[in-house]
C-alpha positions as CSV (number, residue, x, y, z in Angstrom):
1,M,-9.2,-8.6,-3.7
2,F,-6.0,-10.2,-4.9
3,E,-5.5,-11.8,-1.5
4,E,-8.6,-13.8,-1.8
5,R,-7.0,-15.5,-4.8
6,G,-3.7,-16.0,-3.0
7,I,-2.0,-13.1,-4.8
8,P,-0.3,-10.6,-2.5
9,G,-1.3,-7.0,-2.8
10,I,-0.4,-3.7,-1.2
11,A,-1.5,-0.1,-1.4
12,V,0.7,2.9,-1.7
13,V,-0.6,6.0,0.1
14,T,0.8,9.3,1.3
15,E,1.4,9.5,5.0
16,P,-1.8,11.4,6.0
17,F,-4.0,8.8,4.2
18,R,-2.6,5.7,6.0
19,P,-5.2,5.8,8.8
20,T,-8.0,6.2,6.3
21,G,-6.7,3.3,4.2
22,A,-6.4,1.2,7.3
23,A,-10.0,2.0,8.3
24,M,-11.3,1.2,4.8
25,A,-9.4,-2.1,4.8
26,A,-10.8,-3.0,8.2
27,T,-14.3,-2.2,6.9
28,W,-13.7,-4.5,3.9
29,G,-12.7,-7.3,6.3
30,L,-9.0,-6.9,5.7
31,P,-7.6,-5.5,9.0
32,G,-3.8,-5.3,8.8
33,F,-3.8,-4.8,5.0
34,R,-0.3,-3.8,4.0
35,F,0.4,-0.2,3.1
36,L,3.5,1.6,2.0
37,A,3.5,5.3,2.7
38,T,5.3,8.1,0.9
39,P,5.6,11.7,2.1
40,H,2.7,14.0,1.4
41,P,1.9,15.8,-0.9
42,I,2.7,14.2,-4.3
43,A,0.3,16.3,-6.4
44,T,2.7,19.2,-6.6
45,L,5.7,17.2,-7.5
46,G,7.2,17.5,-11.0
47,D,7.9,14.5,-13.1
48,K,11.5,14.1,-11.9
49,E,10.6,14.4,-8.2
50,L,7.7,12.0,-8.6
51,G,9.9,9.5,-10.5
52,E,12.5,9.7,-7.7
53,R,9.9,9.0,-5.1
54,A,8.6,6.1,-7.1
55,D,12.1,4.7,-7.5
56,R,12.5,4.6,-3.7
57,L,9.4,2.5,-3.4
58,V,10.3,-0.2,-5.9
59,E,12.3,-2.4,-3.4
60,P,9.8,-2.2,-0.6
61,V,6.9,-2.9,-3.0
62,L,8.7,-6.0,-4.4
63,A,9.6,-7.2,-0.9
64,L,6.0,-7.0,0.2
65,L,4.7,-8.6,-2.9
66,A,7.1,-11.5,-2.4
67,T,5.5,-12.3,1.0
68,T,2.3,-14.1,1.9
69,P,-0.5,-11.7,2.9
70,P,-1.0,-11.7,6.7
71,H,-4.4,-13.2,6.7
72,P,-7.5,-13.8,4.6
73,R,-10.5,-11.6,4.5
74,Q,-12.5,-11.6,7.7
75,P,-16.3,-11.4,7.7
């Protein structure tokens, strides 16, 4: 994981997958791993709509990447 090397990381998921992502992160020893959520679904979006959705995530992604991860991996 990037965090183990001191590099901030995040994951982008659609809303329904946030709990699954949090559970997986906890299993990997990273409880509290940072997620950004976007409305579900994205598979049916066209290029324009998907691009607009991605554009709205740029600032939040950059803001999280500019911060220190909350904690190192826990055994």
